[in-house]
ZAMARGU-4260 file (C-alpha; in steps of 0.2 Angstrom, whole numbers, plus 5000, padded with zeros to 4 digits):
<rodrens>
0) 5771/5892/6596 | 5769/5910/6603 | 5764/5913/6621 | 5756/5929/6627 | 5765/5934/6643
5) 5754/5936/6658 | 5739/5926/6651 | 5745/5908/6649 | 5737/5909/6632 | 5744/5897/6619
10) 5741/5902/6601 | 5744/5892/6585 | 5747/5902/6569 | 5746/5895/6551 | 5753/5909/6539
15) 5749/5926/6548 | 5732/5920/6554 | 5729/5916/6572 | 5719/5900/6572 | 5717/5894/6589
20) 5718/5902/6606 | 5716/5890/6621 | 5713/5901/6637 | 5720/5894/6653 | 5718/5912/6659
25) 5715/5921/6675 | 5699/5929/6681 | 5689/5938/6669 | 5694/5928/6654 | 5680/5917/6645
30) 5682/5899/6643 | 5682/5892/6625 | 5669/5879/6621 | 5671/5865/6609 | 5659/5874/6597
35) 5671/5888/6597 | 5686/5877/6593 | 5677/5869/6578 | 5671/5885/6571 | 5689/5892/6571
40) 5695/5876/6563 | 5682/5876/6549 | 5686/5894/6544 | 5705/5892/6545 | 5707/5875/6536
45) 5715/5877/6519 | 5703/5874/6504 | 5706/5858/6496 | 5706/5866/6479 | 5719/5879/6483
50) 5730/5882/6468 | 5749/5881/6468 | 5757/5897/6474 | 5744/5899/6488 | 5751/5901/6506
55) 5747/5883/6509 | 5762/5877/6499 | 5774/5872/6513 | 5792/5876/6510 | 5788/5886/6494
60) 5776/5900/6496 | 5771/5900/6514 | 5781/5904/6529 | 5796/5892/6532 | 5788/5885/6548
65) 5772/5880/6539 | 5777/5862/6536 | 5778/5857/6554 | 5772/5871/6565 | 5754/5866/6564
70) 5757/5848/6570 | 5769/5854/6584 | 5757/5867/6590 | 5742/5855/6589 | 5751/5843/6600
75) 5755/5856/6613 | 5738/5863/6613 | 5730/5845/6616 | 5743/5842/6630 | 5738/5858/6639
80) 5719/5856/6637 | 5716/5837/6641 | 5698/5841/6645 | 5693/5849/6628 | 5692/5837/6613
85) 5702/5845/6599 | 5701/5839/6582 | 5717/5837/6572 | 5722/5852/6562 | 5724/5848/6544
90) 5741/5849/6537 | 5745/5862/6524 | 5740/5854/6507 | 5755/5849/6496 | 5757/5858/6480
95) 5744/5852/6468 | 5750/5842/6453 | 5747/5853/6438 | 5731/5849/6428 | 5733/5843/6410
100) 5738/5858/6400 | 5747/5868/6415 | 5765/5871/6419 | 5773/5864/6434 | 5779/5877/6447
105) 5798/5880/6446 | 5807/5877/6463 | 5825/5881/6468 | 5836/5881/6483 | 5846/5897/6477
110) 5843/5906/6494 | 5848/5891/6505 | 5830/5893/6514 | 5825/5876/6508 | 5815/5873/6492
115) 5807/5889/6487 | 5795/5894/6472 | 5805/5904/6460 | 5793/5918/6461 | 5799/5921/6479
120) 5817/5923/6475 | 5824/5940/6472 | 5837/5935/6459 | 5839/5934/6440 | 5838/5916/6439
125) 5836/5902/6425 | 5833/5884/6429 | 5838/5869/6418 | 5828/5854/6424 | 5830/5836/6421
130) 5817/5835/6407 | 5827/5848/6397 | 5843/5839/6399 | 5836/5823/6393 | 5826/5830/6379
135) 5842/5838/6371 | 5855/5826/6376 | 5865/5838/6386 | 5881/5831/6393 | 5890/5846/6401
140) 5889/5863/6408 | 5894/5871/6391 | 5879/5863/6382 | 5867/5868/6396 | 5872/5886/6396
145) 5866/5887/6377 | 5849/5889/6385 | 5853/5902/6397 | 5854/5921/6392 | 5870/5931/6396
150) 5879/5916/6402 | 5892/5905/6392 | 5905/5892/6397 | 5918/5888/6385 | 5932/5875/6385
155) 5946/5869/6374 | 5961/5859/6378 | 5970/5867/6393 | 5958/5881/6395 | 5940/5884/6401
160) 5931/5901/6403 | 5914/5904/6412 | 5907/5921/6407 | 5892/5930/6415 | 5885/5946/6408
165) 5902/5948/6399 | 5913/5946/6414 | 5926/5933/6412 | 5944/5931/6417 | 5961/5924/6412
170) 5958/5905/6413 | 5977/5900/6412 | 5980/5907/6429 | 5977/5893/6442 | 5976/5906/6457
175) 5965/5919/6447 | 5947/5914/6452 | 5933/5917/6440 | 5920/5931/6444 | 5906/5918/6441
180) 5906/5904/6454 | 5901/5886/6453 | 5893/5875/6467 | 5889/5857/6467 | 5876/5850/6479
185) 5877/5868/6486 | 5896/5868/6490 | 5905/5882/6481 | 5922/5879/6472 | 5934/5892/6465
190) 5944/5882/6452 | 5939/5883/6434 | 5941/5864/6431 | 5925/5861/6440 | 5916/5869/6426
195) 5922/5856/6414 | 5914/5841/6423 | 5901/5831/6414 | 5883/5831/6419 | 5876/5814/6424
200) 5860/5810/6434 | 5857/5828/6436 | 5841/5834/6444 | 5842/5853/6441 | 5855/5867/6436
205) 5851/5884/6444 | 5860/5898/6435 | 5860/5914/6446 | 5865/5930/6437 | 5872/5945/6447
210) 5881/5946/6464 | 5877/5931/6475 | 5889/5935/6489 | 5876/5935/6503 | 5872/5917/6502
215) 5887/5910/6492 | 5901/5921/6497 | 5916/5928/6488 | 5920/5927/6469 | 5902/5927/6464
220) 5902/5945/6458 | 5894/5941/6441 | 5884/5925/6446 | 5884/5907/6451 | 5880/5890/6443
225) 5873/5878/6456 | 5872/5859/6450 | 5861/5847/6460 | 5861/5829/6457 | 5846/5817/6460
230) 5843/5811/6478 | 5839/5793/6483 | 5820/5789/6482 | 5808/5779/6493 | 5803/5768/6478
235) 5815/5758/6466 | 5818/5767/6450 | 5832/5769/6437 | 5837/5772/6419 | 5850/5768/6406
240) 5855/5780/6393 | 5866/5776/6378 | 5872/5788/6365 | 5882/5785/6349 | 5886/5797/6335
245) 5898/5809/6326 | 5917/5809/6329 | 5915/5791/6337 | 5905/5798/6351 | 5900/5785/6364
250) 5892/5789/6380 | 5884/5778/6393 | 5875/5785/6408 | 5865/5776/6421 | 5856/5779/6438
255) 5847/5767/6450 | 5840/5770/6467 | 5828/5765/6480 | 5826/5759/6498 | 5839/5748/6506
260) 5829/5746/6522 | 5811/5753/6522 | 5809/5770/6531 | 5827/5769/6537 | 5840/5770/6522
265) 5838/5773/6503 | 5852/5774/6490 | 5856/5780/6473 | 5870/5775/6462 | 5874/5784/6445
270) 5889/5783/6433 | 5894/5789/6416 | 5907/5785/6403 | 5910/5796/6388 | 5922/5797/6374
275) 5923/5807/6358 | 5938/5810/6347 | 5942/5828/6341 | 5934/5837/6327 | 5950/5847/6322
280) 5963/5838/6311 | 5981/5841/6315 | 5992/5840/6299 | 6008/5839/6309 | 6003/5821/6314
285) 6007/5817/6296 | 6026/5822/6298 | 6027/5819/6317 | 6021/5803/6325 | 6021/5811/6342
290) 6008/5824/6338 | 5990/5821/6341 | 5981/5818/6325 | 5964/5824/6331 | 5961/5838/6343
295) 5947/5844/6354 | 5941/5827/6360 | 5934/5823/6377 | 5934/5809/6388 | 5924/5808/6404
300) 5921/5795/6417 | 5912/5797/6433 | 5903/5788/6447 | 5892/5794/6461 | 5884/5785/6476
305) 5872/5793/6488 | 5864/5787/6504 | 5849/5795/6513 | 5844/5791/6531 | 5827/5801/6532
310) 5825/5799/6551 | 5841/5795/6559 | 5839/5802/6577 | 5826/5815/6570 | 5839/5820/6557
315) 5837/5819/6538 | 5855/5814/6533 | 5862/5813/6515 | 5879/5806/6512 | 5887/5807/6494
320) 5903/5802/6486 | 5908/5807/6468 | 5923/5803/6458 | 5926/5810/6440 | 5940/5808/6428
325) 5941/5821/6414 | 5952/5823/6399 | 5951/5838/6387 | 5962/5833/6372 | 5969/5848/6363
330) 5965/5866/6360 | 5965/5863/6341 | 5968/5881/6337 | 5969/5886/6319 | 5982/5899/6312
335) 5970/5911/6304 | 5982/5925/6299 | 6001/5926/6297 | 6013/5936/6286 | 6021/5927/6271
340) 6038/5925/6279 | 6030/5916/6294 | 6019/5905/6283 | 6035/5899/6274 | 6044/5895/6290
345) 6029/5886/6297 | 6028/5875/6282 | 6047/5871/6284 | 6041/5861/6299 | 6024/5855/6292
350) 6022/5856/6273 | 6004/5853/6275 | 6001/5868/6287 | 5985/5876/6283 | 5980/5894/6285
355) 5962/5894/6280 | 5950/5900/6293 | 5936/5890/6300 | 5940/5873/6291 | 5944/5864/6307
360) 5963/5861/6302 | 5977/5864/6314 | 5995/5862/6314 | 6003/5859/6332 | 6018/5848/6336
365) 6016/5846/6355 | 6003/5839/6366 | 5990/5851/6371 | 5979/5843/6384 | 5972/5844/6402
370) 5968/5829/6413 | 5958/5832/6429 | 5953/5820/6443 | 5941/5825/6456 | 5935/5816/6472
375) 5922/5824/6482 | 5913/5819/6498 | 5897/5829/6504 | 5887/5827/6520 | 5870/5836/6520
380) 5860/5835/6536 | 5844/5844/6543 | 5834/5842/6558 | 5821/5852/6569 | 5827/5861/6585
385) 5810/5865/6592 | 5802/5877/6580 | 5818/5881/6571 | 5827/5871/6557 | 5845/5867/6558
390) 5855/5862/6542 | 5873/5856/6541 | 5882/5856/6524 | 5900/5849/6524 | 5912/5843/6510
395) 5929/5839/6505 | 5935/5839/6487 | 5952/5834/6480 | 5956/5840/6463 | 5972/5834/6454
400) 5976/5841/6437 | 5990/5840/6424 | 5992/5851/6409 | 6002/5851/6393 | 6002/5866/6382
405) 6010/5870/6365 | 6014/5889/6369 | 6019/5894/6352 | 6004/5886/6343 | 6014/5881/6328
410) 6022/5864/6321 | 6039/5871/6327 | 6046/5865/6343 | 6049/5882/6350 | 6040/5883/6367
415) 6032/5869/6377 | 6025/5870/6394 | 6020/5856/6406 | 6013/5857/6424 | 6003/5849/6438
420) 5995/5853/6455 | 5982/5847/6467 | 5969/5858/6475 | 5960/5851/6491 | 5944/5861/6497
425) 5936/5858/6514 | 5920/5866/6517 | 5908/5867/6532 | 5892/5877/6533 | 5879/5878/6547
430) 5862/5887/6544 | 5848/5890/6556 | 5830/5895/6549 | 5818/5902/6561 | 5799/5899/6562
435) 5788/5912/6557 | 5787/5927/6569 | 5772/5938/6571 | 5776/5955/6565 | 5794/5960/6563
440) 5801/5948/6575 | 5787/5951/6587 | 5785/5969/6584 | 5772/5978/6573 | 5761/5969/6560
445) 5763/5956/6547 | 5775/5941/6548 | 5794/5938/6547 | 5807/5925/6548 | 5826/5924/6549
450) 5840/5914/6542 | 5857/5913/6551 | 5873/5905/6545 | 5891/5901/6548 | 5903/5896/6534
455) 5921/5890/6534 | 5932/5885/6519 | 5950/5880/6517 | 5957/5879/6500 | 5975/5876/6494
460) 5986/5874/6479 | 5999/5861/6482 | 6012/5851/6473 | 6011/5865/6459 | 6024/5865/6445
465) 6024/5875/6429 | 6039/5870/6418 | 6044/5879/6401 | 6055/5872/6388 | 6063/5884/6376
470) 6071/5877/6360 | 6083/5890/6353 | 6083/5887/6335 | 6065/5886/6331 | 6061/5900/6343
475) 6074/5912/6335 | 6067/5906/6318 | 6049/5911/6322 | 6054/5927/6331 | 6065/5934/6316
480) 6052/5929/6303 | 6038/5938/6312 | 6048/5954/6318 | 6058/5957/6303 | 6052/5948/6288
485) 6068/5937/6288 | 6070/5919/6293 | 6082/5909/6303 | 6087/5892/6296 | 6094/5881/6310
490) 6106/5873/6298 | 6110/5887/6286 | 6109/5901/6299 | 6100/5918/6298 | 6096/5926/6281
495) 6104/5943/6281 | 6100/5948/6299 | 6114/5942/6311 | 6130/5933/6309 | 6129/5914/6307
500) 6127/5905/6324 | 6134/5888/6328 | 6126/5874/6318 | 6120/5864/6333 | 6110/5879/6340
505) 6094/5871/6334 | 6097/5857/6347 | 6100/5868/6362 | 6087/5871/6375 | 6083/5882/6389
510) 6072/5877/6404 | 6064/5885/6419 | 6053/5878/6433 | 6041/5888/6444 | 6035/5881/6460
515) 6019/5889/6467 | 6010/5886/6484 | 5995/5894/6491 | 5984/5892/6506 | 5967/5901/6509
520) 5956/5901/6524 | 5939/5909/6524 | 5927/5912/6539 | 5910/5920/6536 | 5894/5924/6546
525) 5878/5928/6536 | 5860/5931/6538 | 5844/5935/6529 | 5829/5944/6537 | 5812/5943/6528
530) 5797/5953/6533 | 5780/5952/6525 | 5774/5969/6532 | 5758/5970/6521 | 5749/5955/6513
535) 5757/5958/6496 | 5773/5966/6501 | 5789/5958/6508 | 5806/5966/6513 | 5822/5956/6513
540) 5839/5961/6520 | 5854/5950/6518 | 5872/5953/6525 | 5888/5942/6525 | 5903/5947/6535
545) 5918/5937/6529 | 5937/5936/6533 | 5950/5928/6522 | 5968/5925/6524 | 5979/5920/6509
550) 5998/5915/6510 | 6008/5911/6494 | 6026/5907/6489 | 6035/5907/6473 | 6051/5899/6467
555) 6057/5900/6450 | 6073/5892/6444 | 6083/5890/6428 | 6086/5872/6426 | 6098/5874/6411
560) 6116/5879/6412 | 6123/5895/6404 | 6117/5913/6402 | 6099/5908/6397 | 6098/5923/6386
565) 6082/5917/6377 | 6072/5916/6394 | 6079/5932/6399 | 6073/5941/6383 | 6056/5933/6386
570) 6055/5942/6403 | 6059/5927/6414 | 6070/5929/6429 | 6075/5917/6444 | 6067/5923/6459
575) 6059/5917/6476 | 6045/5927/6485 | 6032/5925/6498 | 6017/5936/6501 | 6002/5936/6513
580) 5985/5945/6511 | 5971/5947/6525 | 5954/5954/6520 | 5938/5958/6529 | 5923/5962/6518
585) 5904/5965/6520 | 5892/5959/6507 | 5875/5967/6509 | 5859/5964/6499 | 5842/5972/6500
590) 5826/5968/6490 | 5807/5973/6490 | 5795/5961/6483 | 5777/5965/6478 | 5765/5951/6474
595) 5749/5959/6468 | 5741/5943/6462 | 5744/5925/6462 | 5756/5921/6448 | 5764/5939/6448
600) 5779/5944/6458 | 5789/5960/6456 | 5806/5963/6464 | 5817/5978/6466 | 5834/5974/6473
605) 5852/5981/6477 | 5867/5970/6481 | 5886/5972/6483 | 5899/5958/6482 | 5917/5956/6481
610) 5930/5946/6472 | 5945/5943/6484 | 5962/5949/6481 | 5976/5936/6478 | 5992/5931/6469
615) 5998/5929/6451 | 6003/5911/6449 | 6008/5915/6431 | 6021/5928/6437 | 6039/5926/6430
620) 6048/5940/6440 | 6049/5945/6458 | 6042/5962/6457 | 6028/5964/6470 | 6016/5973/6458
625) 6017/5958/6447 | 6013/5946/6461 | 5999/5953/6471 | 5982/5961/6467 | 5968/5969/6478
630) 5950/5964/6479 | 5937/5970/6466 | 5919/5975/6470 | 5903/5973/6461 | 5887/5983/6464
635) 5870/5979/6456 | 5854/5987/6455 | 5840/5977/6447 | 5821/5975/6444 | 5814/5957/6442
640) 5797/5951/6436 | 5792/5933/6438 | 5775/5928/6432 | 5764/5913/6428 | 5750/5918/6416
645) 5736/5912/6405 | 5729/5900/6418 | 5747/5893/6422 | 5751/5889/6404 | 5764/5903/6402
650) 5779/5907/6413 | 5789/5923/6410 | 5804/5929/6420 | 5812/5946/6415 | 5826/5956/6424
655) 5833/5973/6421 | 5850/5976/6429 | 5865/5987/6430 | 5881/5981/6437 | 5896/5992/6441
660) 5913/5985/6444 | 5926/5995/6454 | 5945/5990/6455 | 5942/5977/6441 | 5955/5964/6441
665) 5963/5962/6424 | 5978/5952/6418 | 5989/5961/6406 | 6005/5957/6397 | 6020/5968/6401
670) 6023/5975/6383 | 6042/5975/6383 | 6043/5957/6387 | 6030/5950/6375 | 6037/5937/6363
675) 6032/5921/6354 | 6016/5915/6363 | 6022/5921/6380 | 6026/5937/6389 | 6026/5942/6407
680) 6009/5945/6414 | 6003/5956/6429 | 5986/5957/6437 | 5981/5974/6440 | 5966/5983/6448
685) 5966/5994/6433 | 5948/5996/6427 | 5931/6003/6431 | 5917/5994/6421 | 5899/5992/6418
690) 5886/5980/6411 | 5868/5984/6410 | 5853/5977/6400 | 5839/5965/6401 | 5838/5946/6401
695) 5824/5933/6403 | 5816/5917/6398 | 5799/5911/6393 | 5790/5894/6393 | 5773/5893/6385
700) 5762/5877/6385 | 5752/5882/6370 | 5744/5865/6370 | 5746/5850/6380 | 5756/5843/6366
705) 5766/5859/6361 | 5779/5868/6372 | 5787/5884/6366 | 5803/5891/6375 | 5814/5906/6373
710) 5828/5915/6382 | 5834/5933/6378 | 5847/5944/6383 | 5853/5962/6379 | 5870/5965/6388
715) 5878/5982/6385 | 5895/5982/6392 | 5908/5996/6394 | 5925/6000/6401 | 5922/6016/6410
720) 5940/6019/6414 | 5953/6007/6408 | 5969/6015/6401 | 5981/6000/6403 | 5973/5986/6392
725) 5983/5975/6381 | 5987/5981/6363 | 5988/5970/6348 | 6006/5963/6347 | 6009/5972/6330
730) 6000/5988/6335 | 6008/5994/6352 | 6002/6010/6361 | 5988/6015/6349 | 5983/6030/6361
735) 6001/6036/6360 | 6003/6041/6378 | 6017/6037/6390 | 6011/6020/6394 | 6015/6007/6380
740) 5998/5999/6383 | 5982/6004/6375 | 5967/6014/6382 | 5951/6004/6381 | 5940/6017/6390
745) 5923/6018/6382 | 5924/6001/6373 | 5914/5985/6376 | 5921/5969/6384 | 5928/5955/6374
750) 5917/5939/6373 | 5901/5949/6376 | 5889/5949/6362 | 5876/5964/6364 | 5862/5952/6359
755) 5860/5934/6363 | 5846/5921/6365 | 5837/5906/6360 | 5820/5902/6353 | 5812/5885/6350
760) 5798/5872/6353 | 5795/5854/6358 | 5780/5845/6352 | 5772/5828/6355 | 5758/5826/6342
765) 5742/5821/6350 | 5741/5804/6342 | 5748/5787/6345 | 5754/5773/6334 | 5755/5756/6341
770) 5755/5763/6359 | 5770/5774/6354 | 5771/5793/6354 | 5782/5805/6344 | 5791/5821/6348
775) 5800/5834/6339 | 5810/5849/6346 | 5819/5863/6337 | 5830/5877/6345 | 5839/5891/6336
780) 5852/5901/6345 | 5858/5918/6341 | 5873/5929/6346 | 5877/5946/6339 | 5895/5952/6335
785) 5908/5951/6348 | 5927/5954/6351 | 5937/5938/6352 | 5952/5944/6362 | 5955/5955/6377
790) 5965/5968/6366 | 5949/5972/6357 | 5957/5971/6340 | 5945/5974/6326 | 5953/5960/6316
795) 5948/5947/6329 | 5929/5948/6329 | 5916/5935/6328 | 5902/5941/6317 | 5883/5938/6322
800) 5877/5920/6319 | 5863/5908/6321 | 5865/5890/6326 | 5851/5877/6326 | 5848/5860/6335
805) 5835/5847/6333 | 5828/5833/6343 | 5817/5820/6335 | 5811/5804/6344 | 5799/5791/6348
810) 5792/5786/6366 | 5786/5768/6367 | 5777/5758/6380 | 5788/5751/6394 | 5798/5766/6397
815) 5810/5766/6382 | 5813/5780/6370 | 5824/5784/6355 | 5830/5801/6349 | 5840/5807/6335
820) 5849/5824/6340 | 5858/5836/6329 | 5869/5850/6336 | 5873/5864/6325 | 5862/5859/6311
825) 5867/5873/6300 | 5886/5869/6303 | 5890/5887/6309 | 5909/5889/6310 | 5911/5900/6325
830) 5926/5905/6336 | 5927/5903/6355 | 5942/5915/6356 | 5957/5922/6346 | 5974/5928/6351
835) 5991/5934/6345 | 6005/5921/6345 | 6018/5934/6338 | 6016/5951/6329 | 6003/5949/6315
840) 6000/5930/6318 | 5983/5926/6325 | 5976/5909/6331 | 5958/5904/6334 | 5949/5890/6344
845) 5933/5885/6336 | 5917/5879/6343 | 5910/5862/6338 | 5904/5859/6320 | 5888/5849/6316
850) 5886/5833/6327 | 5873/5820/6325 | 5870/5806/6337 | 5857/5794/6343 | 5850/5792/6361
855) 5842/5776/6367 | 5835/5778/6384 | 5826/5766/6396 | 5817/5771/6412 | 5811/5758/6424
</rodrens>
């Protein structure tokens, strides 16, 4: 409701059009008649046949106040003019259901402005909806990202690694936050373990590429994955989904919801339990009963309960609680290359040790697992404050994790690590969304609106312990075999290298314990102003001002008596330290949108974000330069096209981008301390880097029974200036300068294929048999050549490959369906990553082989 000063005129707007002016004016102003009112109403009412994407679609394409301003203003107008009969102004028409043979409009919540059509969002974005998740039996984030260009999430045993446009991080460092964030129900989290959670009863996954600092804050310099589960419904509904297949795969998922009290409270309950044994066989289990026989298995259990109170004191309130329990069983790495002397010593511990690449056979003696339990409570409330909309989002999550790791990656009991910690996260966010203003907040032409927000988050790493066990005999054995070609036998002593050591040295052990604590408090204020200054042109400006304080402490002690020479040669020292950081940063974003026609939207945008500074939880010495690192900054320029073409049968989204990273945070090994599977690490702001390219996705409803889909990405990455990268362990200082590390300037990132994409189709033949329909889907995934280790060693490379998956099923009457799904049909043996254990010894972690499973689903 806008009031013109000095006239007493009340005006109601729908979009940018003035619909009704009721004049309670002074002298000289004509009185409106009933015929005048009716004429205005008839010309301003939305057409009943308006297509999706017109300005009548409340909450998506029109101004944010379009959903309630008409009713509020009509009531006010009637109250002020009791003598004039005023007909009810029709409410804006809801988005029309797509006609047969048309695609539904994609909606997202990426900008925290409520539900928006994807064509109104100036972000490179892909959406994985519930239908796609069900069609392809997707059970976790890793599988979902196979359908998204330039994004990958990998996990194996104790590590997980999200990558967006090639930007990744060292996943073993609990305090080293990834450049790609994850949010659940809109609440952002900084620990990588959240990426490993299974998906169940999922409504939608929104994948945002590029800096998202304005709306989601720090540590989203490369992008963000936002996972949204299904909400309670007003009608009773549910489903049961059962899967069984390869590697003893068993999965049960269910969801049920509906009203508890009509118009007062509704609920939804969902649960999942999943178990799959590993696909990597461990030969050490044949000689060591304590070793895991199968590695790379998964176990997941989860339950979620949601309540919705749609009109609790004029507030729409949602409460949810989720508890998940996750186990990742073994990294299952293969030894893919080793000198003959090392092979001989490894076979002394495991005669069946295998050195053939890509055959899914490992040789590890120690447990190599991660167990994570996460309990999360979220409150999401919204209500109207006059013409404004107020939203509150709050949450508390407690993550507890334990980890066991075979650091030497061999059957020898040389170095074993164990650890645990817990990480509480408490979040509160308030958002205020304005009604539509005339002009730029009352000035000039067009229309505008404003989003304002406050954000607070407290995170911590508590009860954190990392303990290393060093076994003297086997460690010397492997070290001497790898460095000099000789070997040390714990019984017979060294072979021609050093004087014989005491015969009981093989039983001696050194042990260290590191205790690390961290607290972080973040406060932020953010806003987005949006101005439609011409009918087809919109300018958007976003800004986030944030302040963060971090405090950390370290205590590393040697638990074993004696000189502890092995640990000292590995670079470990007893130390105690405490550090603090305080940062204030501004994250701006600017975009211009041109919509020349319904179904066509073009954006040009610029954004800047930062990844906060912090502490190295994997530090082994007290040197400050090895404990503390500064923020990194990301700047992106981009052009986005979002379109719905061919009478709403084809959706095409394409983005061109360039991202520059300054003060790039890299975790490198200090070369003089590197040894078997370990070595002192330091986080440095050592690099300037760039990623640029094109990415997009396409969906084409070629016929009402045939859907074609594709995603495509070309990502050109380069270290513009990075002179202190890791070197291969057996090729130190290849650039021959004063620094023992290697110059990576001009080289691409690791784990960043230049080309990647998927192409496939899903068809339902246009006939029935006994009331049942059939469906078939095929998707092929492609990735070009990429480096598999941060040292950019040309011996550790994954060649280009294709990988195919199939979904074939039948849909029967009564809501039941059955599918047969095959992942990696062509059984492509591809690596997640490779690394050095010792000079000349490489290990690699494989992606899953071919897996076949059936899915029986009943929807009611």
